[in-house]
C-alpha distance (Angstrom), angle and dihedral (degrees) to the residues before:
residue distance angle dihedral
M1 . . .
I2 3.78 . .
S3 3.77 108.3 .
P4 3.81 118.3 -138.4
G5 3.53 110.9 -112.2
T6 23.12 87.1 75.0
L7 3.21 150.4 -162.0
N8 3.79 110.3 77.9
G9 3.79 113.8 -105.1
M10 3.80 97.3 6.9
V11 3.79 97.0 121.9
D12 3.77 135.0 21.5
D13 3.81 112.8 -100.8
E14 3.81 90.8 -127.5
D15 3.81 94.0 50.8
P16 3.81 119.9 82.7
G17 3.80 87.6 -159.1
P18 3.81 133.4 -132.8
I19 3.80 93.1 -81.5
V20 3.79 92.0 60.7
Q21 3.78 91.9 45.8
R22 3.81 92.6 48.1
L23 3.79 92.4 53.2
I24 3.80 92.2 48.0
F25 3.81 90.7 43.6
G26 3.80 90.8 55.4
A27 3.79 93.5 44.9
R28 3.81 92.0 50.4
L29 3.80 91.7 50.6
A30 3.80 89.6 50.0
E31 3.81 90.2 52.9
L32 3.81 90.9 51.0
R33 3.80 91.5 49.9
E34 3.80 92.8 48.3
A35 3.81 90.0 50.8
T36 3.81 88.2 62.0
G37 3.81 92.6 51.0
M38 3.81 92.0 -119.9
T39 3.80 122.8 139.2
V40 3.81 121.4 -131.5
D41 3.81 90.6 -105.7
Q42 3.81 93.1 49.4
A43 3.80 93.2 51.0
N44 3.80 92.0 42.6
T45 3.81 91.3 52.8
A46 3.81 90.4 51.1
M47 3.82 91.2 58.0
P48 3.84 110.5 90.9
G49 3.80 113.0 -120.9
W50 3.80 96.8 1.3
Y51 3.79 117.2 140.0
R52 3.78 118.4 -131.8
G53 3.79 111.8 -80.5
K54 3.81 97.1 20.1
L55 3.80 94.8 114.5
G56 3.80 90.4 50.7
K57 3.80 89.5 56.0
V58 3.80 90.8 49.5
E59 3.81 92.1 49.8
N60 3.82 90.9 48.4
G61 3.81 91.8 53.3
D62 3.81 94.2 -112.2
L63 3.80 97.2 112.6
N64 3.80 138.2 34.1
T65 3.80 129.3 -139.1
T66 3.77 130.2 -135.4
D67 3.80 119.8 -118.1
T68 3.81 89.4 -105.8
E69 3.80 92.3 51.9
L70 3.79 91.0 48.1
D71 3.81 91.7 51.6
R72 3.80 89.1 51.4
L73 3.82 90.3 52.3
F74 3.80 89.7 50.5
E75 3.80 89.5 53.3
L76 3.78 90.7 48.3
Y77 3.82 92.7 49.0
K78 3.83 93.7 38.1
V79 3.80 93.0 -123.5
S80 3.81 125.9 152.7
G81 3.80 142.8 141.1
P82 3.83 123.3 38.5
V83 3.81 93.8 -9.6
A84 3.80 91.7 55.9
D85 3.82 91.1 44.6
E86 3.81 91.3 52.8
I87 3.80 92.7 51.2
R88 3.81 92.5 45.3
K89 3.80 88.6 56.5
L90 3.80 90.5 50.8
G91 3.80 88.8 50.1
V92 3.81 92.3 53.9
E93 3.81 91.6 49.7
A94 3.80 91.3 46.4
R95 3.82 91.6 59.0
R96 3.79 95.1 62.3
K97 3.80 116.1 110.8
L98 3.79 126.4 -110.4
A99 3.79 123.2 -126.2
P100 3.83 116.6 -116.4
A101 3.80 118.5 -88.7
R102 3.80 137.4 -164.9
V103 3.79 93.3 -131.7
P104 3.81 133.9 93.0
D105 3.79 113.2 -79.5
H106 3.81 93.1 -111.8
S107 3.82 90.1 55.9
R108 3.77 95.4 47.9
R109 3.79 95.3 88.8
Y110 3.78 91.8 49.4
V111 3.81 90.4 57.8
W112 3.79 88.3 62.6
L113 3.78 95.4 40.8
E114 3.80 94.7 52.8
R115 3.78 91.9 46.3
A116 3.81 90.9 52.4
A117 3.82 96.9 42.6
D118 3.80 121.1 110.4
E119 3.80 92.3 -167.5
I120 3.80 132.6 19.3
R121 3.78 129.6 -167.9
E122 3.80 114.5 -173.1
Y123 3.78 135.2 178.2
Y124 3.82 119.9 -161.5
G125 3.77 125.7 178.0
A126 3.81 109.9 -177.0
S127 3.81 108.5 21.4
V128 3.79 142.8 17.9
P129 3.84 113.8 -86.1
G130 3.79 118.2 -110.9
N131 3.80 96.6 -109.2
L132 3.82 90.3 58.6
Q133 3.80 97.7 43.3
S134 3.78 128.9 114.7
E135 3.79 116.8 -132.1
A136 3.81 93.5 -109.1
Y137 3.81 92.9 48.3
A138 3.81 91.2 48.6
L139 3.81 91.5 51.9
A140 3.80 91.7 47.8
Q141 3.79 92.0 49.0
M142 3.81 93.6 47.9
A143 3.81 92.2 49.0
S144 3.80 89.0 84.6
S145 3.82 95.4 42.4
L146 3.80 118.9 130.2
V147 3.80 94.7 -164.1
I148 3.83 107.5 40.6
A149 3.80 119.5 81.0
P150 3.84 112.9 -125.5
A151 3.81 90.7 -128.1
D152 3.82 90.1 59.7
M153 3.80 96.9 47.6
P154 3.84 98.9 87.4
T155 3.81 91.5 51.6
I156 3.80 92.8 46.9
A157 3.82 91.3 47.9
R158 3.81 91.2 53.3
D159 3.78 90.5 46.6
R160 3.81 91.0 53.3
V161 3.79 88.8 56.0
A162 3.81 89.6 48.1
R163 3.81 89.9 52.3
G164 3.79 89.5 57.6
D165 3.79 93.1 43.6
R166 3.80 90.1 58.5
Y167 3.80 87.9 75.3
K168 3.81 88.3 61.3
N169 3.78 92.5 51.8
D170 3.80 98.8 40.3
P171 3.82 112.3 41.8
G172 3.80 90.5 178.8
R173 3.80 90.5 72.0
K174 3.79 114.7 84.1
L175 3.79 131.3 -153.3
H176 3.80 127.3 -174.2
A177 3.80 114.8 -178.5
V178 3.80 126.4 -177.1
L179 3.82 114.0 -167.6
N180 3.77 130.5 -174.9
E181 3.79 112.7 -121.3
E182 3.80 88.2 -113.0
A183 3.81 89.1 68.3
V184 3.80 91.9 64.2
L185 3.81 96.1 38.0
R186 3.81 99.8 50.9
R187 3.81 106.4 99.3
I188 3.76 99.4 -136.0
G189 3.80 105.1 177.2
G190 3.80 93.3 3.8
V191 3.79 135.7 -82.8
D192 3.80 98.2 -49.8
V193 3.80 93.9 48.7
L194 3.80 92.0 48.0
A195 3.81 91.1 48.2
G196 3.80 89.0 53.4
Q197 3.78 90.8 47.5
I198 3.79 91.4 52.8
E199 3.80 88.1 51.4
R200 3.80 88.6 53.2
L201 3.82 90.6 52.4
L202 3.80 89.8 50.7
E203 3.81 90.8 49.0
L204 3.80 95.1 50.6
G205 3.80 93.6 37.1
A206 3.80 89.4 60.0
L207 3.81 91.0 63.8
P208 3.82 114.7 103.0
N209 3.82 92.4 -129.8
V210 3.83 96.0 48.9
T211 3.81 124.4 78.0
I212 3.81 120.8 -174.0
Q213 3.79 123.6 -176.8
I214 3.80 130.7 -179.0
V215 3.82 123.9 -146.7
P216 3.84 108.0 -145.4
L217 3.79 117.0 -133.9
E218 3.79 89.9 -120.9
A219 3.82 91.5 56.7
G220 3.79 92.2 89.7
A221 3.80 128.1 -148.3
H222 3.80 129.1 -11.5
A223 3.80 133.7 171.6
A224 3.82 95.5 -96.3
L225 3.80 96.7 45.5
E226 3.81 98.6 112.4
Y227 3.80 97.0 37.8
T228 3.79 140.5 71.9
F229 3.80 116.2 -155.9
T230 3.78 146.2 149.0
L231 3.81 128.1 -141.7
L232 3.79 115.7 -155.2
Y233 3.80 123.3 -168.0
I234 3.81 114.3 -161.6
A235 3.79 110.0 -170.5
R236 3.82 96.7 -169.4
A237 3.80 90.0 56.4
R238 3.83 92.7 38.2
A239 3.80 88.4 -131.9
S240 3.79 143.0 124.9
I241 3.80 115.2 -152.9
V242 3.81 128.1 -169.4
Y243 3.82 117.2 -144.0
I244 3.82 119.9 -161.2
E245 3.82 118.8 177.5
S246 3.79 129.9 -163.9
L247 3.80 130.9 177.8
A248 3.79 97.7 -76.0
T249 3.81 106.3 3.8
A250 3.78 142.2 37.5
D251 3.79 137.1 -152.0
Y252 3.80 124.8 -141.0
L253 3.80 114.0 -163.1
A254 3.80 114.9 -165.8
R255 3.80 104.7 170.4
P256 3.83 119.1 107.5
Q257 3.81 93.1 -123.1
H258 3.81 90.1 57.7
A259 3.80 92.2 53.1
Q260 3.80 90.2 47.2
T261 3.82 93.3 52.4
Y262 3.79 94.1 47.8
N263 3.79 91.8 44.6
L264 3.80 88.2 57.1
A265 3.81 90.6 49.3
F266 3.81 90.8 48.9
E267 3.79 91.9 50.1
S268 3.80 90.1 49.5
A269 3.82 89.7 56.1
Q270 3.79 90.5 43.8
R271 3.80 91.7 56.0
T272 3.82 91.8 55.5
A273 3.81 93.9 46.4
L274 3.77 130.7 93.5
S275 3.78 112.4 -98.5
H276 3.79 119.3 -95.9
E277 3.80 87.6 -112.3
D278 3.82 91.4 57.3
M279 3.80 92.6 45.4
A280 3.82 95.9 83.3
D281 3.81 93.6 51.9
Y282 3.79 90.9 48.0
L283 3.82 93.0 49.7
R284 3.81 92.8 47.3
Q285 3.79 90.5 51.2
T286 3.80 90.5 48.7
Q287 3.80 90.9 48.8
N288 3.81 91.4 50.9
R289 3.81 91.4 52.4
L290 3.81 93.7 55.9
């Protein structure tokens, strides 16, 4: 279980990456501010030369600070010693540059997060998540995209397959996916493409480090029903991060209470789903009905 708290080859497996560090850096600064009782606006106003809203961007992981700015925040929050040293190290890591990626800007951070994650829990309602997709299904899904260039689609489709294949090559990485039945009934790309996608789910679901569950339509409501989200646990960073994507943007939630809430929602969906053991029979039956 994840405790509260890609494109193939884009980031070293042992490196959590600057995106992870920036999110944690911002969350830690927010915790320090809250411990003083100050609001974001109050702390922002106390920072010389800062425009309105800058601190909010830093706390959300969208913006870095300089060493001088960080020292001023430490003075404001009355922080020193090992705590300050830990956050300074996060700040240094957060300033490193990302490599280029053939994905929308709002997905770029997720590429790094998934690559760095030791365990992923994901809930999808209407379609199969990228790390479980076949190449043909990925191409069919992207055909209607408003944000991915057609020239990049073949590369991204192959990379989605590679993301799933990593679970074959690295049994220490864990994936637990809960999908609504709609995700495996919607005929994205047509009957043949869906049949191939179901085969891909069966292939990955047979791995000892991958768990796939299906929530039947007749199962009724659960806490995650209206949401799609991914929980990523990154052991090297000692962090759980929630990823929520929309059409043109994405949110990355790095505070422990966020991970706790989404873990509870995931477990609610899990309780209404078919067991992993029953998943293969269900998918075979669905495949035979196509």
